[in-house]
Biopython code that builds the backbone (N, CA, C, O; Angstrom):
import numpy as np
from Bio.PDB.StructureBuilder import StructureBuilder

atoms = [
    (1, "ILE", "N", (-18.469, 25.322, 10.336)),
    (1, "ILE", "CA", (-18.210, 24.326, 9.308)),
    (1, "ILE", "C", (-19.517, 23.812, 8.627)),
    (1, "ILE", "O", (-20.439, 23.370, 9.312)),
    (2, "ILE", "N", (-19.576, 23.873, 7.359)),
    (2, "ILE", "CA", (-20.758, 23.421, 6.696)),
    (2, "ILE", "C", (-20.986, 21.902, 6.706)),
    (2, "ILE", "O", (-22.095, 21.379, 6.598)),
    (3, "TRP", "N", (-19.767, 21.219, 6.854)),
    (3, "TRP", "CA", (-19.887, 19.813, 7.040)),
    (3, "TRP", "C", (-20.827, 19.271, 8.067)),
    (3, "TRP", "O", (-21.469, 18.240, 7.864)),
    (4, "SER", "N", (-20.906, 19.947, 9.142)),
    (4, "SER", "CA", (-21.784, 19.583, 10.270)),
    (4, "SER", "C", (-23.242, 19.830, 10.010)),
    (4, "SER", "O", (-24.101, 19.210, 10.636)),
    (5, "LYS", "N", (-23.550, 20.770, 9.050)),
    (5, "LYS", "CA", (-24.923, 21.090, 8.687)),
    (5, "LYS", "C", (-25.451, 20.195, 7.738)),
    (5, "LYS", "O", (-26.578, 19.756, 7.966)),
    (6, "ASN", "N", (-24.801, 19.797, 6.611)),
    (6, "ASN", "CA", (-25.331, 18.987, 5.705)),
    (6, "ASN", "C", (-24.223, 18.130, 5.027)),
    (6, "ASN", "O", (-23.766, 18.466, 3.934)),
    (7, "PRO", "N", (-23.810, 17.057, 5.664)),
    (7, "PRO", "CA", (-22.661, 16.301, 5.187)),
    (7, "PRO", "C", (-22.663, 15.775, 3.829)),
    (7, "PRO", "O", (-21.670, 15.763, 3.102)),
    (8, "ILE", "N", (-23.903, 15.308, 3.493)),
    (8, "ILE", "CA", (-24.036, 14.524, 2.192)),
    (8, "ILE", "C", (-24.031, 15.556, 1.053)),
    (8, "ILE", "O", (-23.393, 15.217, 0.057)),
    (9, "LEU", "N", (-24.557, 16.602, 1.032)),
    (9, "LEU", "CA", (-24.435, 17.748, 0.093)),
    (9, "LEU", "C", (-23.049, 18.243, -0.013)),
    (9, "LEU", "O", (-22.542, 18.551, -1.092)),
    (10, "THR", "N", (-22.461, 18.312, 1.096)),
    (10, "THR", "CA", (-20.970, 18.912, 1.123)),
    (10, "THR", "C", (-20.051, 17.884, 0.433)),
    (10, "THR", "O", (-19.187, 18.275, -0.351)),
    (11, "ALA", "N", (-20.214, 16.642, 0.695)),
    (11, "ALA", "CA", (-19.330, 15.571, 0.062)),
    (11, "ALA", "C", (-19.600, 15.578, -1.429)),
    (11, "ALA", "O", (-18.677, 15.454, -2.234)),
    (12, "THR", "N", (-20.851, 15.722, -1.795)),
    (12, "THR", "CA", (-21.311, 15.612, -3.254)),
    (12, "THR", "C", (-20.742, 16.872, -3.865)),
    (12, "THR", "O", (-20.085, 16.738, -4.897)),
    (13, "THR", "N", (-20.907, 18.049, -3.368)),
    (13, "THR", "CA", (-20.318, 19.279, -3.969)),
    (13, "THR", "C", (-18.800, 19.150, -4.146)),
    (13, "THR", "O", (-18.261, 19.520, -5.190)),
    (14, "ALA", "N", (-18.034, 18.562, -3.006)),
    (14, "ALA", "CA", (-16.664, 18.423, -3.136)),
    (14, "ALA", "C", (-16.221, 17.518, -4.296)),
    (14, "ALA", "O", (-15.222, 17.749, -4.977)),
    (15, "LEU", "N", (-17.140, 16.347, -4.487)),
    (15, "LEU", "CA", (-16.782, 15.447, -5.521)),
    (15, "LEU", "C", (-17.015, 16.128, -6.934)),
    (15, "LEU", "O", (-16.232, 15.915, -7.860)),
    (16, "VAL", "N", (-18.032, 16.889, -7.057)),
    (16, "VAL", "CA", (-18.288, 17.633, -8.336)),
    (16, "VAL", "C", (-17.138, 18.592, -8.617)),
    (16, "VAL", "O", (-16.691, 18.684, -9.760)),
    (17, "LEU", "N", (-16.620, 19.344, -7.558)),
    (17, "LEU", "CA", (-15.554, 20.241, -7.691)),
    (17, "LEU", "C", (-14.313, 19.563, -8.168)),
    (17, "LEU", "O", (-13.601, 20.057, -9.043)),
    (18, "LEU", "N", (-14.052, 18.367, -7.551)),
    (18, "LEU", "CA", (-12.898, 17.676, -7.934)),
    (18, "LEU", "C", (-12.902, 16.967, -9.247)),
    (18, "LEU", "O", (-11.881, 16.720, -9.889)),
    (19, "SER", "N", (-14.138, 16.651, -9.609)),
    (19, "SER", "CA", (-14.270, 16.165, -10.914)),
    (19, "SER", "C", (-13.934, 17.163, -11.994)),
    (19, "SER", "O", (-13.243, 16.888, -12.975)),
    (20, "LEU", "N", (-14.496, 18.396, -11.734)),
    (20, "LEU", "CA", (-14.180, 19.512, -12.656)),
    (20, "LEU", "C", (-12.730, 19.833, -12.709)),
    (20, "LEU", "O", (-12.236, 20.293, -13.739)),
    (21, "GLY", "N", (-12.005, 19.600, -11.602)),
    (21, "GLY", "CA", (-10.564, 19.747, -11.664)),
    (21, "GLY", "C", (-9.768, 18.636, -12.423)),
    (21, "GLY", "O", (-8.616, 18.797, -12.827)),
    (22, "GLY", "N", (-10.476, 17.529, -12.571)),
    (22, "GLY", "CA", (-9.806, 16.476, -13.340)),
    (22, "GLY", "C", (-8.992, 15.418, -12.605)),
    (22, "GLY", "O", (-7.988, 14.914, -13.109)),
    (23, "LEU", "N", (-9.454, 15.099, -11.402)),
    (23, "LEU", "CA", (-8.807, 14.094, -10.671)),
    (23, "LEU", "C", (-9.136, 12.708, -11.269)),
    (23, "LEU", "O", (-10.295, 12.488, -11.619)),
    (24, "PRO", "N", (-8.075, 11.654, -11.422)),
    (24, "PRO", "CA", (-8.162, 10.445, -12.094)),
    (24, "PRO", "C", (-9.398, 9.609, -11.939)),
    (24, "PRO", "O", (-9.928, 9.134, -12.944)),
    (25, "PRO", "N", (-9.897, 9.398, -10.724)),
    (25, "PRO", "CA", (-10.951, 8.424, -10.671)),
    (25, "PRO", "C", (-12.313, 9.039, -11.061)),
    (25, "PRO", "O", (-13.299, 8.304, -11.117)),
    (26, "LEU", "N", (-12.402, 10.278, -11.317)),
    (26, "LEU", "CA", (-13.673, 11.011, -11.573)),
    (26, "LEU", "C", (-13.843, 11.380, -13.064)),
    (26, "LEU", "O", (-12.909, 11.310, -13.863)),
    (27, "THR", "N", (-15.001, 11.747, -13.368)),
    (27, "THR", "CA", (-15.455, 11.953, -14.838)),
    (27, "THR", "C", (-14.540, 13.009, -15.595)),
    (27, "THR", "O", (-14.178, 12.846, -16.760)),
    (28, "GLY", "N", (-14.212, 14.071, -14.845)),
    (28, "GLY", "CA", (-13.439, 15.028, -15.604)),
    (28, "GLY", "C", (-12.044, 14.769, -16.020)),
    (28, "GLY", "O", (-11.450, 15.534, -16.779)),
    (29, "PHE", "N", (-11.509, 13.683, -15.525)),
    (29, "PHE", "CA", (-10.115, 13.283, -15.935)),
    (29, "PHE", "C", (-10.067, 12.746, -17.338)),
    (29, "PHE", "O", (-9.145, 13.137, -18.055)),
    (30, "MET", "N", (-10.922, 11.923, -17.803)),
    (30, "MET", "CA", (-10.775, 11.321, -19.038)),
    (30, "MET", "C", (-10.787, 12.232, -20.308)),
    (30, "MET", "O", (-10.025, 11.982, -21.242)),
    (31, "PRO", "N", (-11.588, 13.209, -20.338)),
    (31, "PRO", "CA", (-11.556, 14.149, -21.476)),
    (31, "PRO", "C", (-10.151, 14.913, -21.549)),
    (31, "PRO", "O", (-9.595, 15.092, -22.633)),
    (32, "LYS", "N", (-9.628, 15.337, -20.382)),
    (32, "LYS", "CA", (-8.350, 15.987, -20.358)),
    (32, "LYS", "C", (-7.251, 15.008, -20.723)),
    (32, "LYS", "O", (-6.337, 15.401, -21.449)),
    (33, "TRP", "N", (-7.271, 13.828, -20.296)),
    (33, "TRP", "CA", (-6.363, 12.792, -20.650)),
    (33, "TRP", "C", (-6.274, 12.491, -22.217)),
    (33, "TRP", "O", (-5.221, 12.400, -22.848)),
    (34, "LEU", "N", (-7.533, 12.355, -22.723)),
    (34, "LEU", "CA", (-7.572, 12.051, -24.151)),
    (34, "LEU", "C", (-7.061, 13.233, -25.022)),
    (34, "LEU", "O", (-6.360, 13.043, -26.016)),
    (35, "ILE", "N", (-7.440, 14.434, -24.608)),
    (35, "ILE", "CA", (-6.991, 15.647, -25.388)),
    (35, "ILE", "C", (-5.394, 15.744, -25.273)),
    (35, "ILE", "O", (-4.712, 16.092, -26.237)),
    (36, "LEU", "N", (-4.861, 15.422, -24.063)),
    (36, "LEU", "CA", (-3.319, 15.484, -23.940)),
    (36, "LEU", "C", (-2.805, 14.422, -24.784)),
    (36, "LEU", "O", (-1.776, 14.657, -25.417)),
    (37, "GLN", "N", (-3.375, 13.269, -24.892)),
    (37, "GLN", "CA", (-2.870, 12.287, -25.727)),
    (37, "GLN", "C", (-2.838, 12.585, -27.155)),
    (37, "GLN", "O", (-1.864, 12.326, -27.863)),
    (38, "GLU", "N", (-3.963, 13.156, -27.591)),
    (38, "GLU", "CA", (-4.032, 13.624, -28.962)),
    (38, "GLU", "C", (-3.091, 14.775, -29.262)),
    (38, "GLU", "O", (-2.579, 14.890, -30.376)),
    (39, "LEU", "N", (-2.881, 15.557, -28.354)),
    (39, "LEU", "CA", (-1.920, 16.687, -28.654)),
    (39, "LEU", "C", (-0.418, 16.123, -28.773)),
    (39, "LEU", "O", (0.366, 16.668, -29.550)),
    (40, "THR", "N", (-0.075, 15.148, -28.080)),
    (40, "THR", "CA", (1.189, 14.581, -28.133)),
    (40, "THR", "C", (1.434, 13.750, -29.385)),
    (40, "THR", "O", (2.534, 13.699, -29.937)),
    (41, "LYS", "N", (0.281, 13.059, -29.831)),
    (41, "LYS", "CA", (0.280, 12.311, -31.098)),
    (41, "LYS", "C", (0.413, 13.216, -32.226)),
    (41, "LYS", "O", (1.035, 12.832, -33.216)),
    (42, "GLN", "N", (-0.138, 14.454, -32.185)),
    (42, "GLN", "CA", (-0.010, 15.357, -33.320)),
    (42, "GLN", "C", (1.256, 16.215, -33.290)),
    (42, "GLN", "O", (1.391, 17.126, -34.107)),
    (43, "SER", "N", (2.245, 15.929, -32.310)),
    (43, "SER", "CA", (3.459, 16.646, -32.177)),
    (43, "SER", "C", (3.266, 18.083, -31.810)),
    (43, "SER", "O", (3.821, 18.996, -32.421)),
    (44, "LEU", "N", (2.496, 18.248, -30.837)),
    (44, "LEU", "CA", (2.230, 19.552, -30.266)),
    (44, "LEU", "C", (2.567, 19.621, -28.801)),
    (44, "LEU", "O", (1.674, 19.847, -27.984)),
    (45, "PRO", "N", (3.796, 19.438, -28.438)),
    (45, "PRO", "CA", (4.163, 19.300, -26.999)),
    (45, "PRO", "C", (3.929, 20.649, -26.247)),
    (45, "PRO", "O", (3.503, 20.635, -25.092)),
    (46, "ILE", "N", (4.201, 21.792, -26.891)),
    (46, "ILE", "CA", (4.020, 23.049, -26.145)),
    (46, "ILE", "C", (2.543, 23.243, -25.880)),
    (46, "ILE", "O", (2.247, 23.689, -24.771)),
    (47, "ALA", "N", (1.592, 22.978, -26.723)),
    (47, "ALA", "CA", (0.144, 23.139, -26.352)),
    (47, "ALA", "C", (-0.151, 22.045, -25.310)),
    (47, "ALA", "O", (-0.903, 22.322, -24.375)),
    (48, "ALA", "N", (0.378, 20.859, -25.408)),
    (48, "ALA", "CA", (0.032, 19.926, -24.321)),
    (48, "ALA", "C", (0.451, 20.290, -22.849)),
    (48, "ALA", "O", (-0.211, 20.077, -21.834)),
    (49, "THR", "N", (1.674, 20.877, -22.944)),
    (49, "THR", "CA", (2.263, 21.355, -21.708)),
    (49, "THR", "C", (1.496, 22.487, -21.167)),
    (49, "THR", "O", (1.259, 22.514, -19.959)),
    (50, "ILE", "N", (1.063, 23.479, -21.990)),
    (50, "ILE", "CA", (0.275, 24.590, -21.514)),
    (50, "ILE", "C", (-1.028, 24.120, -20.960)),
    (50, "ILE", "O", (-1.502, 24.639, -19.950)),
    (51, "MET", "N", (-1.647, 23.099, -21.633)),
    (51, "MET", "CA", (-2.933, 22.612, -21.239)),
    (51, "MET", "C", (-2.733, 21.792, -19.908)),
    (51, "MET", "O", (-3.566, 21.918, -19.010)),
    (52, "ALA", "N", (-1.744, 21.028, -19.772)),
    (52, "ALA", "CA", (-1.559, 20.332, -18.468)),
    (52, "ALA", "C", (-1.275, 21.423, -17.330)),
    (52, "ALA", "O", (-1.836, 21.269, -16.244)),
    (53, "LEU", "N", (-0.493, 22.436, -17.516)),
    (53, "LEU", "CA", (-0.247, 23.406, -16.436)),
    (53, "LEU", "C", (-1.567, 24.117, -16.157)),
    (53, "LEU", "O", (-1.840, 24.429, -14.997)),
    (54, "ALA", "N", (-2.398, 24.389, -17.160)),
    (54, "ALA", "CA", (-3.746, 25.099, -16.847)),
    (54, "ALA", "C", (-4.642, 24.084, -16.075)),
    (54, "ALA", "O", (-5.340, 24.473, -15.139)),
    (55, "ALA", "N", (-4.619, 22.764, -16.476)),
    (55, "ALA", "CA", (-5.306, 21.827, -15.645)),
    (55, "ALA", "C", (-4.893, 21.784, -14.218)),
    (55, "ALA", "O", (-5.719, 21.659, -13.313)),
    (56, "LEU", "N", (-3.641, 21.885, -14.023)),
    (56, "LEU", "CA", (-3.012, 21.980, -12.616)),
    (56, "LEU", "C", (-3.519, 23.170, -11.900)),
    (56, "LEU", "O", (-3.904, 23.075, -10.735)),
    (57, "LEU", "N", (-3.535, 24.227, -12.516)),
    (57, "LEU", "CA", (-4.019, 25.512, -11.965)),
    (57, "LEU", "C", (-5.505, 25.535, -11.611)),
    (57, "LEU", "O", (-5.913, 26.133, -10.615)),
    (58, "SER", "N", (-6.299, 24.875, -12.442)),
    (58, "SER", "CA", (-7.679, 24.778, -12.148)),
    (58, "SER", "C", (-8.001, 23.733, -10.995)),
    (58, "SER", "O", (-8.912, 23.896, -10.183)),
    (59, "LEU", "N", (-7.228, 22.747, -11.019)),
    (59, "LEU", "CA", (-7.321, 21.720, -9.864)),
    (59, "LEU", "C", (-6.957, 22.449, -8.534)),
    (59, "LEU", "O", (-7.600, 22.210, -7.512)),
    (60, "TYR", "N", (-5.959, 23.308, -8.549)),
    (60, "TYR", "CA", (-5.546, 24.009, -7.247)),
    (60, "TYR", "C", (-6.733, 24.939, -6.846)),
    (60, "TYR", "O", (-7.027, 25.065, -5.657)),
    (61, "PHE", "N", (-7.392, 25.567, -7.793)),
    (61, "PHE", "CA", (-8.534, 26.453, -7.504)),
    (61, "PHE", "C", (-9.674, 25.679, -6.876)),
    (61, "PHE", "O", (-10.282, 26.058, -5.875)),
    (62, "TYR", "N", (-9.915, 24.565, -7.548)),
    (62, "TYR", "CA", (-11.084, 23.680, -6.984)),
    (62, "TYR", "C", (-10.743, 22.998, -5.694)),
    (62, "TYR", "O", (-11.637, 22.720, -4.894)),
    (63, "LEU", "N", (-9.442, 22.708, -5.453)),
    (63, "LEU", "CA", (-9.097, 22.204, -4.113)),
    (63, "LEU", "C", (-9.219, 23.289, -3.009)),
    (63, "LEU", "O", (-9.622, 22.982, -1.887)),
    (64, "ARG", "N", (-8.894, 24.472, -3.311)),
    (64, "ARG", "CA", (-8.954, 25.604, -2.489)),
    (64, "ARG", "C", (-10.455, 25.766, -2.066)),
    (64, "ARG", "O", (-10.747, 25.943, -0.883)),
    (65, "LEU", "N", (-11.421, 25.702, -3.078)),
    (65, "LEU", "CA", (-12.839, 25.846, -2.906)),
    (65, "LEU", "C", (-13.286, 24.687, -1.930)),
    (65, "LEU", "O", (-13.991, 24.943, -0.954)),
    (66, "CYS", "N", (-12.890, 23.505, -2.194)),
    (66, "CYS", "CA", (-13.301, 22.289, -1.411)),
    (66, "CYS", "C", (-12.781, 22.601, 0.125)),
    (66, "CYS", "O", (-13.567, 22.459, 1.062)),
    (67, "TYR", "N", (-11.531, 22.998, 0.322)),
    (67, "TYR", "CA", (-11.055, 23.282, 1.577)),
    (67, "TYR", "C", (-11.845, 24.327, 2.332)),
    (67, "TYR", "O", (-12.182, 24.175, 3.506)),
    (68, "ALA", "N", (-12.129, 25.410, 1.597)),
    (68, "ALA", "CA", (-12.871, 26.492, 2.240)),
    (68, "ALA", "C", (-14.238, 26.110, 2.571)),
    (68, "ALA", "O", (-14.786, 26.570, 3.573)),
    (69, "MET", "N", (-14.854, 25.244, 1.737)),
    (69, "MET", "CA", (-16.213, 24.879, 1.976)),
    (69, "MET", "C", (-16.327, 23.892, 3.147)),
    (69, "MET", "O", (-17.272, 23.948, 3.935)),
    (70, "THR", "N", (-15.334, 22.980, 3.243)),
    (70, "THR", "CA", (-15.576, 21.907, 4.229)),
    (70, "THR", "C", (-14.848, 22.050, 5.557)),
    (70, "THR", "O", (-15.318, 21.580, 6.593)),
    (71, "LEU", "N", (-13.659, 22.724, 5.510)),
    (71, "LEU", "CA", (-12.772, 22.777, 6.663)),
    (71, "LEU", "C", (-12.596, 24.020, 7.454)),
    (71, "LEU", "O", (-11.924, 24.071, 8.484)),
    (72, "THR", "N", (-13.282, 25.103, 6.882)),
    (72, "THR", "CA", (-13.059, 26.423, 7.493)),
    (72, "THR", "C", (-14.314, 26.670, 8.368)),
    (72, "THR", "O", (-15.351, 26.045, 8.144)),
    (73, "ILE", "N", (-14.229, 27.507, 9.284)),
    (73, "ILE", "CA", (-15.374, 27.762, 10.176)),
    (73, "ILE", "C", (-16.115, 29.003, 9.630)),
    (73, "ILE", "O", (-15.519, 29.958, 9.132)),
    (74, "SER", "N", (-17.388, 28.927, 9.752)),
    (74, "SER", "CA", (-18.254, 29.919, 9.189)),
    (74, "SER", "C", (-18.130, 31.234, 9.946)),
    (74, "SER", "O", (-17.799, 31.274, 11.131)),
    (75, "PRO", "N", (-18.407, 32.302, 9.219)),
    (75, "PRO", "CA", (-18.310, 33.593, 9.996)),
    (75, "PRO", "C", (-19.481, 33.771, 11.096)),
    (75, "PRO", "O", (-20.664, 33.627, 10.789)),
    (76, "ASN", "N", (-19.106, 34.057, 12.246)),
    (76, "ASN", "CA", (-20.071, 34.198, 13.326)),
    (76, "ASN", "C", (-19.697, 35.563, 13.993)),
    (76, "ASN", "O", (-18.747, 35.678, 14.767)),
    (77, "THR", "N", (-20.591, 36.667, 13.598)),
    (77, "THR", "CA", (-20.291, 37.979, 14.316)),
    (77, "THR", "C", (-21.319, 38.054, 15.394)),
    (77, "THR", "O", (-20.987, 38.695, 16.391)),
    (78, "ALA", "N", (-22.496, 37.522, 15.377)),
    (78, "ALA", "CA", (-23.377, 37.741, 16.546)),
    (78, "ALA", "C", (-23.122, 36.650, 17.492)),
    (78, "ALA", "O", (-22.773, 35.536, 17.099)),
    (79, "SER", "N", (-23.307, 36.977, 18.875)),
    (79, "SER", "CA", (-23.119, 36.045, 19.786)),
    (79, "SER", "C", (-24.547, 35.357, 20.279)),
    (79, "SER", "O", (-24.847, 35.194, 21.462)),
    (80, "SER", "N", (-25.303, 35.016, 19.236)),
    (80, "SER", "CA", (-26.548, 34.344, 19.498)),
    (80, "SER", "C", (-26.480, 32.881, 19.303)),
    (80, "SER", "O", (-25.516, 32.415, 18.696)),
    (81, "ALA", "N", (-27.428, 32.097, 19.767)),
    (81, "ALA", "CA", (-27.444, 30.638, 19.702)),
    (81, "ALA", "C", (-27.828, 30.154, 18.376)),
    (81, "ALA", "O", (-27.488, 29.019, 18.042)),
    (82, "THR", "N", (-28.548, 30.954, 17.532)),
    (82, "THR", "CA", (-29.006, 30.583, 16.198)),
    (82, "THR", "C", (-27.756, 30.392, 15.180)),
    (82, "THR", "O", (-26.778, 31.140, 15.181)),
    (83, "PRO", "N", (-27.918, 29.348, 14.361)),
    (83, "PRO", "CA", (-26.831, 29.131, 13.424)),
    (83, "PRO", "C", (-26.920, 30.214, 12.239)),
    (83, "PRO", "O", (-28.021, 30.645, 11.899)),
    (84, "TRP", "N", (-25.873, 30.593, 11.691)),
    (84, "TRP", "CA", (-25.761, 31.529, 10.629)),
    (84, "TRP", "C", (-26.413, 31.148, 9.346)),
    (84, "TRP", "O", (-26.741, 31.982, 8.502)),
    (85, "ARG", "N", (-26.598, 29.826, 9.219)),
    (85, "ARG", "CA", (-27.238, 29.123, 8.009)),
    (85, "ARG", "C", (-28.545, 28.609, 8.447)),
    (85, "ARG", "O", (-28.618, 27.909, 9.457)),
    (86, "VAL", "N", (-29.573, 28.910, 7.755)),
    (86, "VAL", "CA", (-30.867, 28.351, 8.117)),
    (86, "VAL", "C", (-30.973, 26.813, 7.589)),
    (86, "VAL", "O", (-30.555, 26.466, 6.484)),
    (87, "GLN", "N", (-31.541, 26.009, 8.452)),
    (87, "GLN", "CA", (-31.560, 24.608, 8.089)),
    (87, "GLN", "C", (-32.602, 24.449, 6.983)),
    (87, "GLN", "O", (-33.709, 24.986, 7.018)),
    (88, "THR", "N", (-32.145, 23.653, 5.981)),
    (88, "THR", "CA", (-33.120, 23.535, 4.849)),
    (88, "THR", "C", (-34.078, 22.208, 5.129)),
    (88, "THR", "O", (-33.742, 21.241, 5.813)),
    (89, "THR", "N", (-35.247, 22.366, 4.501)),
    (89, "THR", "CA", (-36.150, 21.208, 4.663)),
    (89, "THR", "C", (-36.208, 20.244, 3.469)),
    (89, "THR", "O", (-36.845, 19.192, 3.521)),
    (90, "GLN", "N", (-35.530, 20.638, 2.417)),
    (90, "GLN", "CA", (-35.492, 19.785, 1.219)),
    (90, "GLN", "C", (-34.495, 18.642, 1.489)),
    (90, "GLN", "O", (-33.480, 18.785, 2.171)),
    (91, "ALA", "N", (-34.887, 17.454, 0.873)),
    (91, "ALA", "CA", (-33.991, 16.301, 1.005)),
    (91, "ALA", "C", (-32.890, 16.399, 0.015)),
    (91, "ALA", "O", (-33.163, 16.601, -1.168)),
    (92, "SER", "N", (-31.714, 16.275, 0.401)),
    (92, "SER", "CA", (-30.634, 16.327, -0.433)),
    (92, "SER", "C", (-30.050, 15.010, -0.829)),
    (92, "SER", "O", (-29.197, 14.965, -1.715)),
    (93, "LEU", "N", (-30.485, 13.893, -0.191)),
    (93, "LEU", "CA", (-30.011, 12.576, -0.533)),
    (93, "LEU", "C", (-30.291, 12.179, -1.946)),
    (93, "LEU", "O", (-29.379, 11.584, -2.520)),
    (94, "PRO", "N", (-31.364, 12.401, -2.588)),
    (94, "PRO", "CA", (-31.513, 11.908, -4.019)),
    (94, "PRO", "C", (-30.531, 12.690, -4.911)),
    (94, "PRO", "O", (-29.913, 12.101, -5.798)),
    (95, "LEU", "N", (-30.382, 13.978, -4.695)),
    (95, "LEU", "CA", (-29.410, 14.766, -5.564)),
    (95, "LEU", "C", (-28.041, 14.262, -5.280)),
    (95, "LEU", "O", (-27.275, 14.079, -6.226)),
    (96, "ALA", "N", (-27.647, 14.008, -3.989)),
    (96, "ALA", "CA", (-26.318, 13.524, -3.702)),
    (96, "ALA", "C", (-26.029, 12.124, -4.333)),
    (96, "ALA", "O", (-24.912, 11.859, -4.777)),
    (97, "LEU", "N", (-26.994, 11.296, -4.360)),
    (97, "LEU", "CA", (-26.809, 9.972, -4.725)),
    (97, "LEU", "C", (-26.741, 9.853, -6.299)),
    (97, "LEU", "O", (-25.986, 9.048, -6.844)),
    (98, "THR", "N", (-27.543, 10.670, -6.968)),
    (98, "THR", "CA", (-27.602, 10.715, -8.295)),
    (98, "THR", "C", (-26.233, 11.299, -8.860)),
    (98, "THR", "O", (-25.620, 10.744, -9.772)),
    (99, "THR", "N", (-25.822, 12.434, -8.255)),
    (99, "THR", "CA", (-24.552, 12.996, -8.654)),
    (99, "THR", "C", (-23.350, 12.056, -8.421)),
    (99, "THR", "O", (-22.420, 12.018, -9.226)),
    (100, "THR", "N", (-23.381, 11.332, -7.356)),
    (100, "THR", "CA", (-22.283, 10.426, -7.048)),
    (100, "THR", "C", (-22.264, 9.290, -7.944)),
    (100, "THR", "O", (-21.190, 8.832, -8.335)),
    (101, "LEU", "N", (-23.400, 8.794, -8.304)),
    (101, "LEU", "CA", (-23.503, 7.650, -9.268)),
    (101, "LEU", "C", (-23.022, 8.134, -10.727)),
    (101, "LEU", "O", (-22.322, 7.417, -11.441)),
    (102, "ALA", "N", (-23.430, 9.319, -11.074)),
    (102, "ALA", "CA", (-23.128, 9.782, -12.421)),
    (102, "ALA", "C", (-21.631, 10.020, -12.466)),
    (102, "ALA", "O", (-21.055, 9.602, -13.471)),
    (103, "LEU", "N", (-20.889, 10.647, -11.501)),
    (103, "LEU", "CA", (-19.526, 10.823, -11.457)),
    (103, "LEU", "C", (-18.713, 9.538, -11.455)),
    (103, "LEU", "O", (-17.615, 9.443, -12.003)),
    (104, "GLY", "N", (-19.367, 8.487, -10.756)),
    (104, "GLY", "CA", (-18.560, 7.192, -10.694)),
    (104, "GLY", "C", (-18.785, 6.251, -11.958)),
    (104, "GLY", "O", (-17.902, 5.529, -12.420)),
    (105, "LEU", "N", (-20.007, 6.346, -12.429)),
    (105, "LEU", "CA", (-20.301, 5.363, -13.533)),
    (105, "LEU", "C", (-19.974, 5.926, -15.020)),
    (105, "LEU", "O", (-19.707, 5.211, -15.986)),
    (106, "LEU", "N", (-20.042, 7.291, -15.020)),
    (106, "LEU", "CA", (-19.865, 7.812, -16.408)),
    (106, "LEU", "C", (-18.487, 7.410, -17.015)),
    (106, "LEU", "O", (-18.461, 7.033, -18.187)),
    (107, "PRO", "N", (-17.391, 7.467, -16.315)),
    (107, "PRO", "CA", (-16.074, 7.052, -16.863)),
    (107, "PRO", "C", (-16.141, 5.541, -17.358)),
    (107, "PRO", "O", (-15.463, 5.180, -18.320)),
    (108, "MET", "N", (-16.879, 4.775, -16.756)),
    (108, "MET", "CA", (-17.001, 3.418, -17.127)),
    (108, "MET", "C", (-17.976, 3.040, -18.269)),
    (108, "MET", "O", (-18.131, 1.883, -18.658)),
    (109, "THR", "N", (-18.590, 4.073, -18.748)),
    (109, "THR", "CA", (-19.715, 3.845, -19.798)),
    (109, "THR", "C", (-19.167, 3.203, -21.023)),
    (109, "THR", "O", (-19.822, 2.302, -21.547)),
    (110, "PRO", "N", (-18.072, 3.563, -21.510)),
    (110, "PRO", "CA", (-17.572, 2.882, -22.813)),
    (110, "PRO", "C", (-17.171, 1.400, -22.550)),
    (110, "PRO", "O", (-17.297, 0.592, -23.471)),
    (111, "ALA", "N", (-16.701, 1.010, -21.352)),
    (111, "ALA", "CA", (-16.535, -0.360, -20.943)),
    (111, "ALA", "C", (-17.727, -1.259, -20.980)),
    (111, "ALA", "O", (-17.792, -2.362, -21.522)),
    (112, "ILE", "N", (-18.753, -0.564, -20.259)),
    (112, "ILE", "CA", (-20.027, -1.195, -20.118)),
    (112, "ILE", "C", (-20.747, -1.421, -21.609)),
    (112, "ILE", "O", (-21.303, -2.478, -21.909)),
    (113, "VAL", "N", (-20.669, -0.464, -22.343)),
    (113, "VAL", "CA", (-21.217, -0.632, -23.678)),
    (113, "VAL", "C", (-20.528, -1.623, -24.461)),
    (113, "VAL", "O", (-21.211, -2.327, -25.204)),
    (114, "MET", "N", (-19.168, -1.802, -24.408)),
    (114, "MET", "CA", (-18.417, -2.771, -25.092)),
    (114, "MET", "C", (-18.772, -4.219, -24.535)),
    (114, "MET", "O", (-18.795, -5.186, -25.296)),
    (115, "LEU", "N", (-19.038, -4.324, -23.222)),
    (115, "LEU", "CA", (-19.382, -5.670, -22.682)),
    (115, "LEU", "C", (-20.840, -5.992, -23.108)),
    (115, "LEU", "O", (-21.103, -7.176, -23.319)),
    (116, "VAL", "N", (-21.696, -5.171, -23.238)),
    (116, "VAL", "CA", (-23.160, -5.430, -23.554)),
    (116, "VAL", "C", (-23.266, -5.806, -25.034)),
    (116, "VAL", "O", (-23.995, -6.736, -25.381)),
    (117, "THR", "N", (-22.549, -5.096, -25.908)),
    (117, "THR", "CA", (-22.728, -5.302, -27.340)),
    (117, "THR", "C", (-21.879, -6.500, -27.797)),
    (117, "THR", "O", (-21.885, -6.847, -28.978)),
]
sb = StructureBuilder()
sb.init_structure("model")
sb.init_model(0)
sb.init_chain("A")
sb.init_seg("    ")
for serial, (resi, resn, name, xyz) in enumerate(atoms, 1):
    if name == "N":
        sb.init_residue(resn, " ", resi, " ")
    sb.init_atom(name, np.array(xyz, "f"), 0.0, 1.0, " ", f" {name:<3s}", serial, name[0])
structure = sb.get_structure()
């Protein structure tokens, strides 16, 4: 399980994948929602339905990637004590923190701009 090797980077990668899939609290949801709203306003229900189904398909794909990345056991063909993945020496906390803040704050940017001006 990669979760035990580097939990911060794994959680950040899962958040990025779910944002690409368009889950509501994350950044990728709002563009899809606005496009679906505009398609329904323009009286294009078939295009909106096809887009919503395609979004569900991509969300399923990203959820499967998250599952495979976090919850499945890594392949171990050798019976040695060394892990199959070499431990990295790079600090992943700054990258994880920046990505998480961007995914969390980006959807609120229009509201923040309206409050400031």
